[in-house]
C-alpha positions as CSV (number, residue, x, y, z in Angstrom):
1,M,44.9,-89.1,-38.0
2,D,43.8,-85.7,-38.0
3,I,45.2,-83.3,-35.7
4,E,42.9,-80.0,-34.9
5,L,44.6,-76.9,-33.3
6,K,42.9,-74.4,-31.5
7,F,44.1,-70.7,-31.5
8,E,43.2,-67.8,-29.3
9,Q,43.7,-63.9,-30.2
10,I,44.5,-61.7,-27.9
11,L,43.9,-57.9,-29.3
12,C,45.8,-55.0,-28.2
13,Y,47.2,-51.9,-29.2
14,D,51.0,-50.6,-29.6
15,L,53.4,-47.6,-30.7
16,L,53.5,-48.5,-34.4
17,T,55.6,-45.7,-35.3
18,K,56.9,-42.3,-33.9
19,A,57.3,-38.8,-36.6
20,V,58.7,-35.4,-35.5
21,T,57.6,-32.6,-38.0
22,T,58.3,-28.8,-38.3
23,H,56.2,-26.4,-40.3
24,E,56.5,-22.8,-40.8
25,E,53.9,-20.4,-41.1
26,T,53.6,-16.3,-42.0
27,T,50.8,-14.4,-42.0
28,E,49.8,-10.8,-42.2
29,T,46.8,-9.3,-39.9
30,T,45.3,-6.0,-39.1
31,L,44.3,-5.1,-35.6
32,P,40.7,-4.6,-35.1
33,D,39.0,-1.4,-35.5
34,Y,38.6,-1.7,-31.2
35,C,42.2,-2.1,-30.6
36,A,44.3,0.9,-30.4
37,T,47.5,1.5,-32.8
38,A,50.5,-0.5,-31.9
39,S,53.7,1.9,-31.6
40,R,55.9,-1.0,-30.1
41,I,55.4,-4.9,-30.0
42,L,56.6,-5.8,-26.1
43,D,56.0,-9.8,-26.6
44,A,54.5,-12.1,-28.8
45,S,53.5,-15.8,-27.6
46,G,51.8,-18.9,-28.7
47,L,49.6,-22.0,-28.0
48,L,49.4,-24.6,-30.3
49,L,45.7,-26.4,-30.6
50,V,45.4,-29.3,-32.7
51,R,41.8,-29.5,-33.9
52,E,41.8,-32.6,-36.8
53,K,43.9,-35.7,-36.9
54,Q,43.7,-37.9,-40.1
55,P,45.8,-41.0,-39.4
56,A,44.9,-42.5,-42.6
57,E,45.6,-39.5,-45.0
58,G,48.7,-38.6,-42.6
59,L,47.0,-35.0,-41.8
60,I,47.2,-32.9,-38.8
61,R,45.5,-29.6,-38.8
62,G,45.3,-27.0,-36.4
63,E,45.9,-23.3,-35.0
64,V,48.5,-21.5,-33.2
65,R,46.8,-18.7,-30.8
66,V,49.5,-16.0,-31.2
67,S,48.7,-13.6,-28.2
68,I,50.5,-10.1,-28.7
69,L,51.2,-7.9,-26.1
70,Y,52.2,-3.8,-27.2
71,L,51.9,-0.3,-26.3
72,S,50.4,2.2,-27.9
73,E,50.7,6.0,-28.2
74,E,47.0,6.5,-28.2
75,T,45.9,5.1,-24.6
76,E,47.9,4.1,-21.6
77,G,48.8,0.7,-20.4
78,L,49.7,-2.4,-22.0
79,Q,47.4,-3.5,-24.7
80,S,46.8,-7.1,-26.3
81,V,45.0,-8.6,-29.2
82,T,44.9,-12.2,-30.0
83,V,45.1,-13.7,-33.6
84,M,44.8,-17.4,-34.5
85,V,46.9,-18.7,-37.5
86,P,46.0,-21.8,-38.9
87,F,48.3,-24.6,-39.8
88,S,48.4,-27.9,-41.6
89,C,51.0,-30.7,-41.5
90,E,51.2,-33.5,-43.6
91,L,53.4,-36.6,-42.5
92,S,54.8,-38.9,-45.4
93,D,55.3,-41.8,-42.8
94,P,53.5,-44.6,-44.5
95,K,53.1,-46.4,-40.9
96,L,50.3,-43.6,-39.9
97,R,48.0,-45.1,-42.2
98,E,47.8,-48.2,-40.1
99,C,47.4,-46.4,-37.1
100,Q,44.0,-45.9,-35.0
101,M,44.9,-42.9,-33.2
102,L,47.4,-40.5,-33.3
103,Q,48.8,-38.7,-30.2
104,V,50.5,-35.2,-30.5
105,H,52.9,-33.2,-28.0
106,S,54.1,-29.5,-29.7
107,R,56.0,-27.1,-29.1
108,L,56.8,-23.6,-30.8
109,L,60.1,-23.2,-32.0
110,L,59.5,-20.0,-33.0
111,C,57.1,-17.2,-32.4
112,E,57.3,-13.8,-33.2
113,A,55.3,-10.6,-34.6
114,K,56.9,-7.4,-36.3
115,P,54.7,-4.4,-36.9
116,I,54.6,-3.4,-40.7
117,T,52.0,0.0,-40.0
118,G,50.6,1.1,-36.9
119,R,47.7,-1.2,-37.9
120,K,49.0,-3.9,-39.8
121,L,51.5,-6.8,-38.3
122,Y,53.5,-9.4,-39.8
123,L,53.7,-12.9,-37.8
124,R,55.6,-15.9,-37.8
125,V,55.4,-19.1,-36.3
126,I,57.3,-22.6,-36.2
127,P,55.3,-25.0,-34.5
128,E,57.1,-28.5,-34.1
129,L,55.0,-31.8,-33.9
130,T,55.8,-35.2,-32.1
131,V,53.3,-37.7,-33.2
132,L,52.9,-41.0,-31.8
133,G,50.9,-43.4,-34.0
134,F,49.2,-46.4,-32.1
135,G,47.8,-49.0,-34.1
136,R,45.8,-52.5,-33.5
137,K,47.6,-55.7,-33.0
138,T,46.3,-59.1,-33.1
139,L,48.0,-61.8,-31.5
140,R,47.4,-65.2,-32.4
141,L,48.5,-68.1,-30.0
142,C,47.9,-71.9,-30.2
143,C,46.3,-72.5,-27.0
144,G,44.6,-76.1,-27.6
145,A,45.4,-79.2,-29.8
146,E,43.3,-82.5,-30.3
147,G,44.3,-86.2,-31.8
148,K,45.0,-89.5,-30.8
149,G,48.5,-89.8,-28.7
150,L,49.5,-86.2,-28.8
151,Q,51.9,-84.8,-26.3
152,I,51.5,-81.1,-25.7
153,R,53.9,-78.9,-24.2
154,R,52.5,-75.7,-22.8
155,K,53.9,-72.3,-21.2
156,K,52.4,-69.5,-19.3
157,Q,53.7,-65.8,-19.8
158,Q,52.9,-63.1,-17.9
159,L,52.1,-60.4,-20.2
160,S,51.3,-56.3,-19.7
161,L,49.4,-55.3,-22.8
162,L,47.5,-51.6,-23.9
163,V,43.9,-52.9,-24.5
164,V,41.8,-49.9,-24.7
165,L,42.4,-46.7,-27.1
166,E,39.7,-44.3,-27.1
167,E,39.6,-40.5,-27.9
168,R,36.4,-38.1,-27.1
169,S,35.7,-34.9,-26.6
170,C,33.7,-33.1,-24.1
171,T,32.7,-29.2,-23.5
172,T,32.7,-27.3,-20.1
173,A,31.6,-24.0,-18.9
174,Q,32.6,-22.1,-15.6
175,E,32.1,-18.8,-14.1
176,F,34.2,-17.6,-11.0
177,D,35.2,-14.7,-9.0
178,I,38.2,-12.6,-9.9
179,G,38.3,-10.7,-6.6
180,P,37.2,-7.3,-5.3
181,N,39.6,-5.1,-7.8
182,G,37.6,-6.4,-10.8
183,A,38.9,-6.3,-14.8
184,E,39.4,-3.9,-17.5
185,E,40.7,-6.6,-19.8
186,I,42.2,-10.0,-20.5
187,L,45.4,-9.6,-22.1
188,L,46.5,-13.0,-22.0
189,N,45.2,-16.2,-20.7
190,Q,46.0,-20.1,-20.8
191,V,44.0,-23.4,-19.7
192,L,45.5,-26.6,-18.9
193,P,42.9,-29.5,-18.3
194,R,44.0,-32.6,-16.3
195,V,42.4,-35.3,-15.4
196,T,42.4,-36.4,-11.9
197,S,40.3,-39.8,-11.8
198,S,38.5,-42.1,-13.7
199,Q,35.8,-44.7,-12.8
200,Q,34.6,-47.5,-15.1
201,I,30.8,-48.1,-14.2
202,G,29.0,-50.8,-16.8
203,S,29.8,-49.5,-20.0
204,K,30.5,-46.0,-18.9
205,L,33.6,-44.2,-18.1
206,V,33.3,-41.2,-15.4
207,I,36.1,-39.0,-15.5
208,K,36.9,-36.4,-13.3
209,G,39.3,-33.5,-13.4
210,E,40.5,-29.8,-12.9
211,I,41.5,-27.4,-15.3
212,D,43.9,-24.8,-14.4
213,I,43.5,-21.4,-15.8
214,A,46.1,-18.5,-15.5
215,A,45.6,-15.0,-17.1
216,L,47.0,-11.4,-16.8
217,I,44.4,-8.9,-16.9
218,R,44.7,-5.3,-16.6
219,T,42.7,-3.6,-13.8
220,A,40.6,-0.4,-13.9
221,D,43.6,1.8,-12.5
222,R,45.7,0.2,-15.6
223,K,47.4,-2.0,-12.8
224,L,48.6,-5.8,-14.1
225,Q,47.6,-8.2,-11.9
226,G,47.8,-11.9,-12.2
227,I,44.6,-14.5,-11.9
228,V,45.1,-18.5,-11.3
229,Q,41.9,-20.4,-10.7
230,T,41.2,-24.1,-10.8
231,V,38.0,-25.1,-12.1
232,P,36.5,-28.9,-11.7
233,F,34.9,-30.8,-14.8
234,S,33.5,-33.8,-15.6
235,Q,32.2,-36.1,-18.0
236,I,30.6,-39.5,-18.5
237,L,32.2,-41.7,-21.8
238,D,29.1,-44.1,-23.4
239,G,30.4,-47.5,-25.0
240,I,34.1,-47.6,-23.4
241,T,34.6,-51.0,-21.6
242,V,37.9,-51.7,-19.8
243,P,38.6,-54.9,-18.8
244,A,38.5,-56.0,-15.1
245,E,42.1,-55.2,-13.2
246,S,43.1,-52.8,-15.9
247,S,45.0,-49.6,-15.4
248,I,43.5,-46.5,-16.7
249,Q,44.8,-43.2,-17.9
250,V,43.6,-40.6,-19.3
251,E,45.2,-37.4,-21.0
252,A,43.2,-34.1,-21.3
253,A,44.5,-31.5,-24.1
254,P,42.6,-28.4,-24.8
255,A,41.1,-28.1,-28.0
256,E,39.6,-24.7,-27.6
257,W,38.6,-22.5,-25.1
258,D,37.5,-18.7,-24.7
259,L,37.9,-16.7,-21.5
260,R,36.0,-13.5,-21.1
261,L,34.7,-10.7,-18.5
262,V,31.3,-11.4,-17.2
263,R,29.9,-8.1,-15.7
264,G,27.1,-7.4,-13.4
265,E,26.1,-4.8,-10.6
266,G,28.6,-4.3,-8.7
267,S,30.6,-7.4,-9.6
268,C,33.0,-8.9,-11.9
269,R,33.6,-12.6,-12.6
270,M,35.2,-14.5,-15.8
271,G,33.7,-16.9,-17.9
272,L,35.3,-20.1,-19.4
273,T,34.0,-22.1,-22.2
274,A,36.4,-24.8,-23.1
275,R,36.4,-27.7,-25.5
276,I,38.8,-30.7,-24.4
277,T,40.4,-33.6,-25.7
278,L,40.7,-36.8,-24.0
279,Q,42.9,-40.0,-24.7
280,V,41.7,-43.3,-22.8
281,F,44.4,-45.8,-22.3
282,A,43.7,-48.8,-20.3
283,Y,46.8,-51.4,-19.5
284,Q,45.6,-55.0,-18.6
285,R,48.0,-57.4,-16.8
286,R,47.4,-61.0,-18.2
287,E,48.3,-64.7,-18.5
288,A,48.7,-66.1,-22.1
289,C,48.8,-69.9,-21.9
290,Y,50.1,-71.1,-25.4
291,I,51.7,-74.6,-26.7
292,T,55.2,-74.5,-27.5
293,D,55.6,-78.1,-28.9
294,L,53.6,-80.9,-29.6
295,Y,54.3,-84.5,-31.2
296,S,52.3,-87.7,-31.3
297,T,52.9,-91.5,-30.2
298,C,51.0,-92.8,-32.7
299,C,52.3,-91.1,-35.9
300,T,55.2,-89.4,-37.1
301,T,54.0,-85.4,-37.1
302,K,56.0,-82.4,-38.4
303,T,55.7,-79.4,-36.3
304,Q,55.8,-75.7,-37.5
305,V,56.5,-73.0,-34.5
306,E,56.2,-69.3,-35.1
307,T,57.9,-66.3,-33.5
308,I,55.2,-63.9,-32.2
309,P,57.2,-60.4,-30.9
310,V,55.2,-58.8,-28.5
311,T,55.5,-55.3,-26.9
312,Q,54.8,-55.3,-23.2
313,R,53.9,-51.8,-21.9
314,D,52.3,-50.6,-18.7
315,R,51.5,-46.6,-17.8
316,P,53.9,-44.0,-18.7
317,V,55.9,-43.0,-15.9
318,C,56.3,-39.2,-15.2
319,V,58.9,-37.5,-13.4
320,R,58.5,-33.8,-12.4
321,E,61.1,-31.0,-11.9
322,W,61.0,-27.2,-11.5
323,A,62.3,-24.9,-13.5
324,E,63.2,-22.0,-11.1
325,E,63.7,-18.2,-11.8
326,L,64.5,-15.4,-9.0
327,L,63.8,-11.8,-9.9
328,E,65.0,-9.1,-7.8
329,S,64.0,-5.4,-7.3
330,G,65.0,-2.3,-5.7
331,R,61.5,-1.8,-4.8
332,G,59.0,-3.0,-2.1
333,S,57.3,-5.1,-4.6
334,L,57.9,-7.1,-7.8
335,F,55.2,-7.8,-10.5
336,A,56.0,-10.6,-13.1
337,Y,53.9,-12.7,-15.1
338,V,55.4,-15.6,-17.2
339,T,54.1,-15.2,-20.6
340,S,55.4,-18.2,-22.4
341,F,57.4,-21.6,-21.3
342,D,59.2,-24.0,-23.4
343,C,60.7,-26.9,-21.9
344,G,62.4,-28.0,-25.5
345,S,63.3,-31.7,-26.1
346,A,64.4,-34.3,-23.9
347,I,67.7,-35.9,-24.5
348,T,67.7,-39.3,-23.2
349,R,70.6,-41.4,-22.1
350,C,70.4,-45.1,-20.9
351,D,73.0,-47.1,-18.4
352,G,72.7,-49.8,-16.6
353,G,68.7,-50.0,-16.6
354,R,68.3,-46.5,-15.5
355,A,67.8,-43.5,-18.0
356,E,69.1,-39.9,-17.4
357,L,66.9,-37.6,-19.2
358,S,67.9,-33.8,-19.7
359,T,66.5,-30.6,-21.4
360,T,66.9,-26.8,-21.6
361,A,64.0,-24.8,-20.2
362,R,63.3,-21.4,-21.7
363,M,60.7,-18.9,-20.1
364,K,59.6,-15.3,-21.0
365,I,58.9,-13.5,-17.9
366,L,57.1,-9.9,-18.1
367,Y,57.4,-7.7,-15.0
368,Q,57.9,-3.9,-14.3
369,D,60.9,-1.6,-14.2
370,E,61.6,1.0,-11.5
371,N,59.5,3.2,-13.7
372,E,56.6,0.8,-13.7
373,A,56.8,0.3,-17.2
374,P,56.3,-3.2,-18.4
375,V,59.5,-5.2,-20.0
376,T,60.3,-8.6,-20.6
377,A,63.2,-10.8,-19.8
378,E,64.4,-14.4,-21.5
379,R,65.9,-17.1,-18.8
380,S,66.9,-20.8,-19.5
381,R,67.6,-23.6,-17.4
382,E,68.9,-27.1,-17.8
383,L,66.9,-29.8,-16.4
384,G,67.6,-33.2,-15.5
385,A,65.3,-36.5,-14.2
386,G,66.3,-40.1,-13.5
387,M,64.0,-42.6,-14.6
388,E,64.0,-46.6,-14.1
389,G,64.1,-48.7,-17.3
390,C,65.2,-47.1,-20.6
391,P,62.1,-45.4,-22.3
392,D,61.6,-46.0,-25.9
393,T,59.4,-42.7,-26.0
394,V,60.1,-39.5,-24.0
395,W,57.9,-36.6,-24.3
396,L,57.6,-33.3,-21.7
397,G,54.9,-31.5,-20.5
398,S,54.8,-28.4,-18.2
399,G,52.0,-27.0,-16.0
400,L,51.2,-23.5,-14.9
401,P,53.7,-21.2,-13.2
402,E,54.1,-20.6,-9.7
403,L,55.1,-16.9,-8.6
404,R,55.7,-15.8,-4.9
405,G,56.8,-12.3,-4.3
406,N,58.2,-10.9,-0.8
407,A,60.1,-7.9,-0.2
408,G,61.5,-7.0,-3.6
409,K,61.9,-10.4,-4.6
410,C,59.9,-12.8,-7.0
411,Q,60.5,-16.5,-7.0
412,V,59.4,-17.8,-10.4
413,R,58.8,-21.9,-10.6
414,V,57.5,-24.1,-13.6
415,P,56.4,-27.7,-12.9
416,V,58.2,-29.7,-16.0
417,C,57.1,-33.5,-16.5
418,F,59.3,-36.0,-17.9
419,S,57.3,-38.4,-19.0
420,G,58.6,-42.2,-20.6
421,S,56.9,-45.0,-21.9
422,I,58.8,-48.3,-21.8
423,G,58.0,-51.0,-24.7
424,E,59.9,-54.4,-23.4
425,I,59.8,-56.9,-26.4
426,T,59.0,-60.5,-25.3
427,E,59.5,-63.1,-28.0
428,L,56.7,-66.2,-27.9
429,Q,57.5,-69.4,-29.6
430,T,54.1,-70.9,-30.4
431,V,53.0,-73.6,-32.7
432,C,51.2,-72.7,-35.8
433,A,50.7,-75.8,-38.2
434,V,50.7,-79.4,-37.5
435,E,50.8,-82.2,-39.9
436,E,51.0,-86.3,-40.0
437,V,54.1,-87.6,-42.1
438,A,53.6,-90.7,-43.8
439,E,56.5,-93.4,-43.3
440,E,57.3,-94.9,-46.4
441,A,59.2,-98.0,-44.8
442,P,57.9,-98.4,-41.0
443,Q,60.6,-100.1,-39.1
444,A,60.1,-102.4,-36.1
445,R,61.1,-100.1,-33.0
446,P,62.0,-101.7,-29.3
447,S,59.3,-101.2,-26.7
448,L,62.2,-100.3,-24.3
449,V,65.3,-97.9,-24.8
450,L,68.1,-97.6,-21.9
451,R,70.5,-94.9,-22.6
452,R,72.0,-91.8,-20.5
453,P,70.9,-88.5,-21.0
454,R,73.0,-86.0,-23.1
455,P,74.2,-82.7,-21.7
456,G,71.6,-80.2,-22.2
457,E,68.7,-82.6,-23.0
458,C,65.5,-82.3,-20.7
459,L,62.6,-85.1,-20.3
460,W,60.6,-83.3,-23.4
461,D,63.9,-83.4,-25.8
462,I,64.2,-87.5,-24.9
463,A,60.3,-88.2,-25.3
464,K,59.8,-86.5,-28.0
465,Q,62.8,-88.4,-29.8
466,H,61.8,-91.7,-28.8
467,G,58.0,-91.6,-29.5
468,S,57.2,-92.0,-25.2
469,S,55.9,-89.0,-23.0
470,E,57.5,-87.3,-20.2
471,E,54.8,-89.0,-17.5
472,A,55.6,-92.7,-18.9
473,I,59.3,-91.7,-18.5
474,R,59.2,-90.6,-14.7
475,Q,56.8,-93.5,-13.9
476,C,59.1,-96.2,-15.4
477,N,62.4,-93.9,-13.1
478,H,60.7,-93.3,-10.4
479,L,61.2,-89.5,-11.4
480,E,59.4,-87.0,-9.0
481,E,60.8,-83.6,-11.1
482,D,62.0,-83.2,-14.2
483,A,65.6,-83.0,-13.1
484,L,67.2,-86.0,-14.9
485,P,69.3,-88.8,-13.5
486,E,73.2,-88.7,-14.1
487,G,73.1,-92.7,-14.9
488,M,71.4,-94.5,-17.3
489,L,67.6,-93.5,-18.5
490,L,64.6,-95.9,-19.1
491,I,62.6,-94.9,-21.9
492,P,59.2,-96.8,-22.7
493,V,58.6,-96.5,-26.6
494,L,55.0,-95.7,-27.3
495,K,54.8,-95.1,-30.7
496,A,53.9,-98.7,-32.6
């Protein structure tokens, strides 16, 4: 007798590895001719831009966008220059070679600039990269079997799987007004894209989002002013099909950008050109129905069962907290601008199905003293957040600072998002092979067995042991449910 098994293959993705690496880069740079000579460096801040990820080689390349604020004896007011410092990191984790996409969360452990001469600077940066490697997995489950006299035991399991993983990029160009005061120069700037909605239409994924822009400018009268603006962007991604009833999450990160002044007759605007990296994740809840055991009432069979571990994942959870700082001045107004912010790495403690997360947030603040001279200060705050479940991966992100000034005070608030991804392992016991075993000396079997159920036995166990079926035992004993009687049980033997 031939027994044929039928299998279903479920394609999904999972987090295969996590790697953390640090890398130091040093360089010397000469100020461009249009820049004034640097007499004192006031601040150096950096932004990490990942431009290239090669999972097969475990290679990540990018640049640190270092913005330097300095004072010059040649001219009044605060000066700035931006220098791109390239970096290249090679990760040794062999599991990265199996990944289809890398998600990189980065921060700068150090960013400093020192003058060598008035026109030559020494730069040193130490980026830290947390790399999450996602790879394809195939779940092979036995979903059916054909053969004479087969008794099949099935199980249904609800699963939440990561089923779509795509990375694309898009570009956008925008212009916006900066107010009546205009601007002489952009000293610092930062852009943070975020996705506000995503919708599947046929084979296209329509994404809408916003880009938050923060800039420190010097006006024509040498005053410092902070600009905050939000502009929309949208993109249609072709060739991405998300299964029905899936939860879509799209992460956006800047790959490169240029913010410039656009001057016209009697007006001054800002122009933004940016390239944005979009990473699409889709999580699907589905039911898996598979065979956990089988036997035949017509012959003796040997069944092999394998354990398939499945990592169930849903959308990451984000808990937002605020890093706050209050600045005070004896003057009527106080100007302040956050030049850099680092929310550090997260410490996770799990207890009783709940995670307590903490980190140390550090910020550099530029402000003006009583003589209206620019100075910088560093502040740090301990932040904590609670999250249901125990995430196996946690990362931190921050938004643009909010500054509110009033009566010689300035309240600085920076949003910090604790993000956690929870991977719950579910083990599926499923049949992987079955074969007929020939009996050397078949013995006569009774057509009916009378015995008492043993502790821990279920109806399936008894039927399989005596070559019967669950339905035959139910009918013979007038059972409506799978609960076994306390007394004797009649077992009709079907196997010849």
